[in-house]
N, C-alpha and C positions, 0 to 999 in steps of 0.2 A: 416056444412062443407062449405068451399068456393068453388066457381065454378072453372072450368078449367082455368088455367093461359093463358093469351093471349101473345104469344111470338112474337108479331109483333114489329114494330118500336116504339120507345119511344123518344119523343122530349125532349131535355135537353137544355133549354135556359141558356146562361151564366148569372151569377148574375151581374147585371149592376154595382153595387157599387164596386165589386171586379175587374171585367174585365176592367172597364174604368181606374182604378188606375194602373192596369198592363200595359195598353197601354201607360202610361206616361213614362215608363222606357225602351223604345226600344233602347235608346242610342244617341239621338240627342244632339248636342251642341246648344247653343243659336243661333249662327250664321248659322249653318246648318238648323235649324228649320225655320229661317227667309227666307233662300234661297228656301226652299220647298214651302213657300207661294208664292214667286215670280215666281216659276215654273208655278203655276196656272194662274198668271197674263199674262205671256208670252203665255201660251197655249190658253188663251182667246183673243189673238190678241192685247194685250196692246202695245202701242208705248211709253207710259210714266208710270212709277211706282214711287210713292212717299212714302217714309217711314217717318212717324212722330212719335215722342216719347216725353213723358213729365211725369208730376206728377199730381195726384189729391189726396189731403188729405194724402200726404206723401206716396202714393202708385204709383209705376211706371205703365205706359201703353205704348203700341206701336200699331200703325196702319199702314197698308199697303193699299194704295189707288191706283187703276189703272184705265185706260181709255179703258179697254177691252170691249167686247161685252155685258157683264152683263148677268144676268140670270132671267128667269121667276120664279114665286113662286114654281112651280113643279120642275124646275131644281135646285133651291136652296135647296129644301127639299132633293133631291137625293144627292146633293153635301155634305150635312150635315150628311148623313148616313155613318157610318163606313163601309169600304169595298164596296164602291159604284161602283167599276169597277172590272171585272174579268180579271186578268193579262193574261189569256189564250186567250181572245178575241182580234180580230184585232182592232187596234186603229189608229188614225190619225198619219201620218208620222211625224207630228210636235209636237205630244203630249209628254210632258216632264214627265208625271206621269207614274205610274206602277200599283199599287194595288187599287187606289181610297182611300188611307188612309192618304195621305200626309197632307191635310188640317187639319184633326182631330188629327193625332198622333203628327205632328209637333207642333201644337198649345197646345195640352194637355201636351206635354213634358215640357212646360214652364209656362203655366198659367192655372187657374181654371175656367176662364170665356172666352169663345170664342163667339164673336158676328160678324155676317156677314150681311152687308147691300149691296144690289145690285139693279141695275136698268138696264133693257134691253130695249125692245121696249114698255114696259108697265110701271106701277107705281113702286114706290120704295117698295122693299120687304126686310124683315129682320128676321133672326132667331138667336137663342142663345143656346149654350150649357153652362150650369152652373154645374160644377162637384160637388159643395156642394149640389145642389138640387138632383142630381143623387144619391149621397151618402145617403141623407136623405130618398128618396123615393124608392131607389133600382129599378128604372124603367128607361128604355131607352127613356127618354122624353126630347124634346127640347121645348123651348117657342118661340112664335112668338113676334117679336118686334113691339110694337104699335107705330104709327107715332108720338105720343106725346113724346115718349122716346128719339127720335133722337136729339132733342134740348139739352138734358142733357148729351149727349155723348161728350167726349173730342175732337172728330173730326168727320166730316161727309162728305158724297159725295157732290161734287159741284151740285147745284140745276139744274134739267132738263138735266143732262148729263148722258150718259150711262157709266157703270163701276161698280167696286166692291170695297168695303172696308172691310178689315179683321181687327178686333179690339181685342187685347189681354188685358184683365184686370185680376186682382188678380194674377199678375206675382209673383209666390212664389218660383220658383227654384233658382232665383238669391239671395234670402234672403236679400232684401234691405229695406223691410218695417221697418219704425221706426228708421232708421239709420241717418236721418237728412242729413247734408251736406256731410258726408262721403259716404252715400248711393248714393247721387246725382253724386258725382265724380266717384264712381264705375260704375254707370249706363252709364255715359258718356264714360268711358273707354271701357265698353262692346260694346257700339254702334260704337266706333272707330274700334273695332275688326270686327264688322259686316260689316262696310264699306270696310275694307281691304279684307275681305272674298268675298264679292260680286264683288269687282273689279277684282278678279281672276276667280271666278266661272263663271261669265257672261261676261267675257272680250270680247268675240267675238260678243255678242249682243250689248254691249256698243259701240264697235268700228264700227260695221257693216262690212259686207263683201259680195262678190258676192253671190246672192241667199239668203241673210239673212238681213232683214231690221233692221235698227238701233233702239235700245230701250234705252230710257233715264231712268236712275234710280237715284234717289236723296234721300238724308237723311236730313230732316228738311229744304228742299229747296235748298241744295247744291248738285250739280251733282257729281256723282261718275265717276272718270276717269278709263279707262280700264288698267289693268296690264297684259301685254302680256308676258307670261313666256318664249317665244321663241325669243323675241327681233327681230321680222322679219324686222322691219324698220331700224334696226341698220346696217350700212354698213358692219361692221366687223363680222357679224354673218355668220357662215358657215351653208349652207343649203343643205341637201341631196335631191335627187329626190323623188317625190311623188310615192308611191307604192300602188297598189290596190290588195287585196287578196279576192278572191271570197269565200263566206261562206254561205251555205244554202240560195241560191237565193238572197243574199244581198252582199254588198261590205264593206270591212274593209279597210279604207284608213290609210296608215302609212307614216309619214314623220319625219325624224330625223333632229336635229339641234345641232350645237355646238356654245355656246355663246362666245362672244369675250373675249380674254385674257385681264387682267386688264390693260395692256399697250396700248390697242387699244381704250379704252373709258375713260371718266373722272371718277374720284373717286366717284362722286355722282351717275353717271349712273351705275357704276359697283355695287355699294351697292344696288341700286334700283332693278337691275336685279336679285340679289340674292334671293329676296323674304323674307318674314318674318322669315322663318326657316333656311335661309342660303343656299349656293350653295350645300353643301354636302348632306343635307336632301332633297333638291328639284330636284336632278338629277333623271333620270329614265323616266318611261312611264307616259304620261298624257292621260287619257281616256276621250273622249268626247262622250256623248250620245246626239244625235241631237244637237251637237255643244255646249252643256252645260257640263262644266267640272265636272266629278264625282269622279275621282281618280287621284292622282298625287304623284310623288316622290317615286315610287316603281319600282323595276326591276322584280317583281313577282317571286323572288327567283331564277331567271335565272342568276343573277350576283350580286356581292357585290357592295355596295356604297363605292367608293374609292375616295381619294383626287385627283388622276390624271384624273378621269372621271367626276369630279363635274360639268363640263360645258356641259355635254351631257343631252339632253332632247328629248324625242320622242313623237310626237303627234299621237294619234290613234283615228280615228273617227269611231263610230259604230252607226247603226240605232237603233230604239226602238223595232224592231220585232225579236231580238235575245236575249232579256233580260234573258230568262231562260238558254240559253247556256252560257251566261257570268256570271250567278249567281248574277244578280243585286238585292240588298236587298231593303227593304221598304224605307230606308233612302237615297238610291242611293249613298251609301258611301262605297260599297264593290263590287268588280268584280274580276273575274278570267277568263283569256282568254281560249277559247276552244283549244283543242289539236292542230288542224290544224293551228290555228293562232299562238299558242305558239311556234310551230316548226319554223315558219317564223321569229318570234321575236328573237329567238336565233341567227339567222344569222344577223338580223338588229343590235343586240347588238354588235356583233363583229365589224361591220363596223363603227358604231357611236362611240364606245369606242376607237377605233383606231384613229378616227378623233379628239376625245376629248383630247387624250393624246398628239397629235402632237404639239399644242401650247406650251407645257411644254418641250417636248423632241426634237423638231425641230423648234425652234423659227424662225419666218420670212417666213415660208412656208405655212402658213394657207391659205386655199382656201376660196375665198369670193363668195358667191352666195346668193343674197337677194331677188330673185323674189318670190312673193307670188302667181303669176299666171304663171307657166312654160308653154312653148310651147309644150314640150314633157313630157309624163308621163310614168313611169315604172310600168308595170302591171305583176302580177303573177297569173297564172291560171293552176291548176293541175301540179304544179312544173315547169311550163314553163314560161320563162321571155320574155316579149315583150315590145318594146317602141312604143307608139302610140301618135298621135297628140292630145293634150288636147282640146276636143271639148267644154270645159267650160271656155276657155280663153275669157276674156272680149271682146277683139277685134273680135274674131270669133263669139261670141254671138251677138254683135251689127250687124254684117253682116247677120247672120242667121235670126234675128228678122225682118230685112228689106225685106226678101224674101217671096214669096208665098210658101205655103206648099209643092207643087210639086218641086219647085226649091230648097227648103230647103233640101228635101230628097236627091235630086241629088247631092247637094254639100256635104252632109254628106257621101255619098257613095264614092265620089272622095277623101275626106279627109281620109277615111278608107283605100282606095287603096294606097294613098301616104305613109301612115304609114306602111302598110304591105309590101311595096316594098323597104323600106329603105335598102341600101346595107351594112348591118351590118358586114358581113365577110370582105368586102374590107376595110371598115372604121377601123375595128379592126386591120387588117394587117398594114395599113398605119400608124395608131396611135401608134402601138407598135414599128414599125421600124423607122419611121421618123416623130416623133410628131411635131417637130418645123416647118415642111413644111406644116402642116395643118393650114389653115387660118380660125380660129374660132373667132378671137377677133376684126378684123377690121370692124367697123360699116359702114353700108351704110346709110349715113345721109339723102339722099333723100327718101329712103324707110321709115326710122324711122319718118321723119317729116310728111310724108303722113299718116302714121298710127296714129300719134299723132293728126293730124287734123281730122281724122275719129272720134276719141274720143270726140273732142270738138264739132263737128257737131252733134253727138248723144247726147251730154250733154251740151246744150247751156249755162247753168249756171256755167260751169266749168271755173274758172279764172286761171291765171298763177300759183298761189300758189297751188291751188287745183290740177291742172294738174301735177305739179312737184311731189306732194305726190303720186298721182296715178301711174305715170310712174316709180317711185322708187320701186314699188312693182310688176312690170310686165316685163316679157321678151318681146322683146329683150332689152328694155331700161335699165333694172336693171343691165345688164352686162357692161354698160358704164355709170356709175354714174357721171363722169365728163362732160358728154354731155347733161345730163337731163335738166339742167337749160337753156341751149341754145335752145334745142328743144322746151321746154315749152314756152319760150318767143316768138319764131318764130311762133309756132302753134296758139298762142292766139293773135298775132299781128293784124290779119285781122279783 
């Protein structure tokens, strides 16, 4: 007779050879897999990311090299572990990851050999996943890269510099091996698609913006230029006020845009703004998680994609601490707005779709607002709407940074008081009854010149051309584009 059965816990380890093959089919495209690798580079503080690709013995390879902080041997081992981060745990506000799976699943989806070389403050470390080895041994084993192997790799980290290199070999999903010149051309076309994808996904990092340092991304040494889907620097773009919706101790920032009618821009510019999929498919919401684009070209079934609204695009910024509520998946390619946000988006849709139809139904009456840094911000909290002074405006930031902590706090309180005492009722009455008597368009040149000089003093390297570009994206200058050149010339003349 057998003894009494133990009804306790039983550990069931997944079969490595089966599980790792299943991890390959999460649904990455080649370009989205590459973007996931770059997420790690940016999270590591990289200011420069270089993609290299080529062929060895008729087999393609691709490497992503960054100048981030690098990793120690222990950190690299943890990074190579599938599921190295718990999505429920608090993470850095600038972390672009979610499950700790991106490096592995993105790489495995395209290749059978993943090698990572990294150098932090110590010596060079390297680890490798070889899926053929896992299949043969049925064990969750990686191998450590010997220093002598580095010289045989198609690309390597610059000597004595910190950073990380991610190398894909045995790239099998593109099915290019043995195809000769045809395969080379197909791989080049694939990498052209990667370039276009990255120019959109990371366009805010590529361009840089207040609070976000610029990141250089290149492919085989050629820099990628940012593709801004909202054409913020185009004079004829209609821009709606920035709105802020409070959700679970965080902020969701919403801003709508209507792109220029084709009569307002050149044929080349109009075609560029359309994007690879065209205007019709690219209209809708653009979701940014920590300013990295994850979803675009969808109205979330709140409206239909129509010809008359093809110029409408809405930017939504969300933090990374509400991933669960937005349903962010492993690939960061799926999201659904929470109910409280969705209810507000319905109202935004009505506003922006009306504005998007106007260039077609009321030609000549399009409103022009091009400021990337408005003075006033529209906020919504508990279904209440208020207009407050934008305390992130670059000019105000320059002033706050020059003050002592105590004076900085006092000024913020004064700014808050000014915003809360805005005579909204009187303004609404005057604007409704006698709008032409309200003077909102006459510029005070002395004030604007003084403000422009403040920017130059705070940024000594800013020349006339650079100042002109900055002023075009900032209130109050952006409301008077015909005066920007004169202001920039006078502000930089001294």
